[in-house]
C-alpha positions as CSV (number, residue, x, y, z in Angstrom):
1,X,138.7,137.7,101.5
2,X,140.7,139.7,99.3
3,X,141.2,139.2,95.1
4,X,144.7,137.6,94.9
5,X,146.5,136.9,90.6
6,X,146.5,133.3,90.4
7,X,148.3,131.1,88.5
8,X,145.2,128.1,87.5
9,X,146.8,126.2,84.6
10,X,150.6,126.3,82.5
11,X,151.5,124.6,79.0
12,X,154.6,124.5,77.1
13,X,155.9,123.8,74.4
14,X,158.9,122.2,73.7
15,X,160.8,122.0,70.3
16,X,161.8,117.8,69.1
17,X,165.0,119.1,67.0
18,X,167.8,119.0,69.4
19,X,171.1,120.9,68.5
20,X,173.9,119.7,70.7
21,X,177.5,121.9,71.4
22,X,179.0,119.0,69.2
23,X,177.6,120.3,66.0
24,X,178.6,123.5,66.4
25,X,182.5,122.2,66.6
26,X,182.8,122.7,63.1
27,X,181.8,126.3,62.5
28,X,184.2,129.1,61.9
29,X,183.6,132.3,64.0
30,X,184.8,135.3,63.9
31,X,184.7,138.6,65.9
32,X,183.6,141.5,66.1
33,X,185.8,143.6,64.2
34,X,185.2,140.3,61.4
35,X,189.0,138.9,62.2
36,X,188.5,135.3,62.3
37,X,189.1,133.8,66.1
38,X,192.7,131.3,66.4
39,X,190.9,129.2,68.7
40,X,190.2,125.9,67.8
41,X,186.2,125.6,67.6
42,X,185.9,122.6,69.7
43,X,187.9,124.6,72.7
44,X,185.0,127.0,72.0
45,X,182.3,125.3,72.2
46,X,184.1,123.5,76.1
47,X,184.7,126.8,77.2
48,X,181.4,128.1,76.3
49,X,179.9,124.9,78.6
50,X,182.1,125.9,81.3
51,X,180.5,129.4,81.5
52,X,177.0,129.3,80.5
53,X,176.2,125.0,81.5
54,X,174.5,124.6,77.9
55,X,175.0,121.4,77.0
56,X,172.6,121.5,73.8
57,X,169.4,123.2,72.6
58,X,166.0,122.6,70.8
59,X,165.5,124.4,67.6
60,X,161.7,124.5,66.2
61,X,160.7,122.6,62.9
62,X,160.9,124.0,59.5
63,X,156.9,124.7,59.1
64,X,156.6,126.0,62.8
65,X,156.4,129.5,64.4
66,X,156.8,131.4,67.2
67,X,152.7,131.8,67.4
68,X,152.3,128.4,65.9
69,X,154.0,127.5,69.6
70,X,152.3,129.2,71.6
71,X,148.8,128.0,70.7
72,X,150.0,124.7,71.5
73,X,151.7,126.0,75.1
74,X,148.4,128.2,75.0
75,X,146.2,125.0,74.3
76,X,147.3,122.5,77.2
77,X,147.4,125.9,79.5
78,X,143.7,126.4,78.7
79,X,143.7,122.5,79.6
80,X,145.7,122.3,83.0
81,X,143.2,124.9,83.7
82,X,139.3,123.9,83.1
83,X,139.2,126.4,81.8
84,X,136.4,127.7,79.1
85,X,138.6,129.5,76.2
86,X,135.9,132.3,75.1
87,X,135.8,132.9,79.1
88,X,139.5,134.5,78.3
89,X,139.1,137.5,79.1
90,X,142.6,138.7,77.5
91,X,146.1,136.8,75.3
92,X,149.1,139.0,76.1
93,X,152.2,137.7,73.8
94,X,155.7,138.3,75.7
95,X,157.8,138.2,72.1
96,X,160.3,140.0,70.6
97,X,160.8,139.1,66.8
98,X,157.6,137.9,66.6
99,X,156.8,134.9,63.2
100,X,160.6,134.4,61.2
101,X,159.7,132.2,58.2
102,X,162.4,129.8,58.4
103,X,165.5,131.0,55.8
104,X,164.5,134.3,56.4
105,X,165.6,136.8,58.6
106,X,162.1,139.3,57.9
107,X,159.9,140.0,61.7
108,X,155.9,139.2,61.1
109,X,153.9,141.2,63.3
110,X,151.0,141.2,61.1
111,X,148.9,140.7,63.1
112,X,150.2,140.5,66.3
113,X,151.1,137.2,67.3
114,X,148.3,137.4,70.1
115,X,145.3,138.0,67.2
116,X,146.8,134.6,65.5
117,X,146.8,132.7,68.6
118,X,143.6,133.6,69.3
119,X,141.9,133.0,66.4
120,X,144.3,129.6,66.9
121,X,142.5,128.8,69.7
122,X,139.1,129.1,67.9
123,X,138.2,132.1,70.5
124,X,135.3,133.7,69.1
125,X,133.7,136.3,71.8
126,X,135.2,140.0,70.1
127,X,135.7,141.1,74.5
128,X,139.0,138.4,74.9
129,X,141.2,141.7,73.7
130,X,144.3,140.1,72.5
131,X,147.9,142.0,72.4
132,X,151.8,141.9,72.2
133,X,154.0,143.0,74.7
134,X,157.6,144.1,73.8
135,X,159.9,144.2,77.1
136,X,162.7,141.6,76.0
137,X,164.1,138.1,78.2
138,X,161.5,139.3,80.9
139,X,157.8,140.0,78.7
140,X,156.5,137.0,80.3
141,X,157.1,137.9,83.5
142,X,156.2,141.3,82.3
143,X,152.7,140.2,80.9
144,X,151.4,138.7,84.3
145,X,152.4,142.1,86.3
146,X,149.9,143.5,83.3
147,X,147.7,140.8,84.4
148,X,147.7,141.6,87.7
149,X,147.0,144.8,86.6
150,X,143.9,144.0,84.8
151,X,142.6,141.8,87.8
152,X,143.7,143.8,90.1
153,X,141.3,146.7,88.6
154,X,138.1,144.9,87.6
155,X,139.0,144.6,84.3
156,X,139.5,141.8,83.7
157,X,138.6,138.0,85.8
158,X,140.8,135.3,83.8
159,X,143.9,136.1,81.2
160,X,145.9,134.0,79.2
161,X,149.6,134.8,79.4
162,X,152.6,133.2,76.5
163,X,155.9,133.8,75.7
164,X,157.0,132.3,72.8
165,X,159.9,132.6,70.7
166,X,161.5,131.3,67.4
167,X,165.7,132.7,68.5
168,X,166.7,130.3,66.4
169,X,165.7,132.2,63.5
170,X,167.5,135.5,63.9
171,X,171.3,134.6,64.9
172,X,174.4,135.5,63.2
173,X,175.8,131.3,62.9
174,X,179.5,133.3,63.1
175,X,178.9,134.9,66.7
176,X,179.7,132.9,68.9
177,X,176.6,133.2,71.2
178,X,174.4,132.2,68.4
179,X,175.0,129.4,70.5
180,X,173.2,130.5,73.9
181,X,169.9,130.8,71.8
182,X,166.8,128.0,71.2
183,X,162.6,127.9,70.4
184,X,160.1,127.0,73.0
185,X,157.0,128.5,74.0
186,X,155.4,128.5,77.3
187,X,152.2,129.9,79.0
188,X,149.6,130.3,82.1
189,X,145.8,131.2,82.6
190,X,145.8,133.9,85.1
191,X,142.6,134.4,87.1
192,X,141.2,136.7,89.8
193,X,140.2,134.9,92.9
194,X,138.6,135.7,96.4
195,X,142.1,133.3,98.5
196,X,141.5,133.2,102.4
197,X,144.9,131.5,102.1
198,X,146.5,134.3,99.9
199,X,147.6,132.6,97.1
200,X,148.3,134.3,94.5
201,X,150.7,137.0,93.2
202,X,152.4,138.5,96.1
203,X,154.8,142.5,95.7
204,X,155.7,142.6,92.4
205,X,159.6,144.7,91.6
206,X,160.5,146.5,87.1
207,X,163.4,148.1,86.1
208,X,164.8,149.9,83.2
209,X,167.5,151.0,82.8
210,X,167.6,153.1,78.9
211,X,170.8,154.9,79.4
212,X,173.9,153.1,78.8
213,X,172.2,150.3,79.0
214,X,169.8,150.5,75.7
215,X,172.1,148.4,73.3
216,X,173.7,145.7,75.7
217,X,171.7,143.5,72.8
218,X,170.9,145.6,69.2
219,X,170.7,143.8,65.8
220,X,173.5,144.3,64.0
221,X,175.2,142.7,60.6
222,X,176.6,139.3,61.1
223,X,180.6,139.1,61.7
224,X,181.4,137.2,59.3
225,X,183.6,139.7,56.5
226,X,181.8,141.3,53.7
227,X,178.3,140.3,55.0
228,X,175.6,141.9,53.7
229,X,174.9,144.5,55.7
230,X,171.2,144.6,55.5
231,X,170.6,141.9,57.0
232,X,171.2,142.1,60.6
233,X,171.0,139.2,63.2
234,X,171.0,139.7,67.5
235,X,174.0,140.7,68.8
236,X,174.7,140.7,72.4
237,X,177.3,143.0,74.7
238,X,178.0,139.5,76.2
239,X,180.1,141.4,79.2
240,X,178.1,143.9,79.3
241,X,175.0,141.8,80.5
242,X,176.9,140.4,83.1
243,X,177.9,142.7,84.6
244,X,174.6,145.1,84.5
245,X,172.8,141.9,85.6
246,X,174.7,140.7,88.3
247,X,174.5,144.4,89.5
248,X,170.7,145.3,89.3
249,X,169.0,141.8,90.0
250,X,169.9,140.4,92.7
251,X,168.7,144.4,94.0
252,X,165.5,144.0,92.3
253,X,164.4,140.9,93.6
254,X,165.1,141.6,97.1
255,X,163.8,144.7,96.4
256,X,160.3,142.4,95.6
257,X,160.7,140.4,98.6
258,X,160.6,143.9,100.8
259,X,157.7,144.4,99.8
260,X,155.8,141.5,100.7
261,X,157.5,141.3,103.7
262,X,159.3,137.7,103.0
263,X,163.1,136.7,103.7
264,X,164.6,136.1,101.2
265,X,165.1,132.4,103.8
266,X,161.3,131.5,103.0
267,X,161.4,131.8,99.3
268,X,161.4,127.9,98.0
269,X,162.0,128.2,94.9
270,X,163.6,130.5,92.4
271,X,162.8,130.9,88.9
272,X,164.9,132.5,87.0
273,X,165.8,133.4,83.7
274,X,167.1,130.5,82.2
275,X,170.5,132.3,80.2
276,X,173.6,131.8,81.7
277,X,173.9,129.2,84.4
278,X,177.3,131.1,85.7
279,X,175.3,134.3,85.6
280,X,172.4,132.7,87.8
281,X,173.9,131.5,90.8
282,X,175.2,134.8,90.6
283,X,172.0,136.0,92.0
284,X,171.3,134.1,94.1
285,X,174.8,134.6,95.6
286,X,174.8,138.6,95.5
287,X,171.0,138.4,96.7
288,X,171.9,136.4,100.2
289,X,174.7,137.8,100.1
290,X,172.6,141.6,100.6
291,X,171.2,139.7,104.3
292,X,174.4,138.3,105.1
293,X,173.9,135.3,104.3
294,X,177.3,133.0,102.6
295,X,175.4,129.5,102.6
296,X,172.7,129.2,99.8
297,X,170.3,126.4,100.5
298,X,170.3,123.7,97.9
299,X,167.8,122.6,95.9
300,X,166.1,125.5,95.4
301,X,167.1,127.1,92.2
302,X,165.5,124.8,89.0
303,X,167.4,125.1,86.2
304,X,166.8,123.5,82.5
305,X,169.1,125.7,80.4
306,X,171.6,122.9,80.3
307,X,169.0,120.8,77.8
308,X,166.7,123.7,76.8
309,X,169.2,126.7,75.8
310,X,168.3,130.5,76.4
311,X,164.8,130.6,74.8
312,X,164.2,134.3,75.6
313,X,160.4,135.0,77.3
314,X,159.6,131.4,77.5
315,X,162.2,129.9,79.2
316,X,160.8,131.1,83.0
317,X,157.0,129.9,81.9
318,X,158.0,126.5,80.7
319,X,160.3,125.9,83.2
320,X,157.8,126.5,85.5
321,X,155.4,124.1,84.1
322,X,158.0,121.3,84.0
323,X,158.5,121.9,88.1
324,X,154.4,121.9,87.8
325,X,153.9,118.7,86.6
326,X,157.5,117.4,88.8
327,X,159.7,116.1,85.9
328,X,162.4,118.0,86.2
329,X,165.1,116.8,88.4
330,X,163.0,115.7,91.4
331,X,161.8,119.1,91.5
332,X,158.5,119.8,93.5
333,X,156.4,122.0,94.6
334,X,153.7,122.4,97.6
335,X,150.6,124.6,98.0
336,X,151.5,127.5,100.2
337,X,155.4,127.4,98.6
338,X,156.4,130.6,98.3
339,X,158.2,131.6,94.9
340,X,159.9,134.1,93.2
341,X,160.3,134.5,89.1
342,X,162.7,137.2,87.8
343,X,163.6,137.8,84.5
344,X,166.7,140.6,82.9
345,X,166.7,141.1,79.3
346,X,167.0,143.8,76.6
347,X,165.7,147.0,77.5
348,X,168.0,147.0,79.3
349,X,164.9,145.8,81.3
350,X,164.4,143.4,84.7
351,X,161.0,142.8,86.9
352,X,161.3,140.2,90.2
353,X,157.4,138.8,91.2
354,X,156.9,137.2,94.7
355,X,154.2,134.4,94.4
356,X,152.6,132.3,96.9
357,X,151.8,128.2,95.0
């Protein structure tokens, strides 16, 4: 038998406040050059839905923060895994903006979100090490990869990997891209298990492109004319991100499959970062094309973006939790199924993991 990194518990927190596309129909939108976009807002919103697939998104309540959501998702994952929290060796929290209080734009990462979550879980064991990672939207997958490294090295047996984000508090309402983003949290308990059936993490692929791609996502002033340049919001060069991702993500996915000798047709489900429906569909088409396959099997790509939007690091663990609990569009997984996690985001960073359920 060999030590495998296995996800033994999942949990998520889906915020209660729904913001529909209709809520943006009266919004004034401005371009990067601060000129008002003449197209009527309702037409902008309709085109946005056609491209991204997003119909609505979730925003967290005013009194909640990213760490609050992370605590709730973590509690669900710990309960699902049926583990004693005091036996957790590491708490790895992926985010990009820390805790951002409602009606502010200031990031708060002192103390780290992982420390706050450890306190919120009531864990007293000082050997449970809590720390944050910043890796853009692929942060949760990168946390999973770090947990694998510590488990395989013998330095950890159980890790809690969390992705949590409140993007609704760092977006510029005058920017069309603001309609993409949302809030949420997902968590997983990951354990090192001697498993004769070889389930668990099978292979991984990670890349960072930090030349001209570095600032495809960045912090900048509002698109609103005469806005305060000292107040900065999350900004995205959407076309550049799309072109970069559609070229590089399928290659990283194939590299991950090649490393463990798995053919693309053996993958039962692809859990992709929920950033853009058309882009995710493009990833799958491009990946299968690399194998000379043009007919894509149906029902292999669960999607949550239509109702939940893009919650960054939380999208994949939340999506996996929903499918695992069989509450998403009849998607199911069986023990022994091979699945793939893949994401792309600020940095620019890409990662992929091949995993046997």
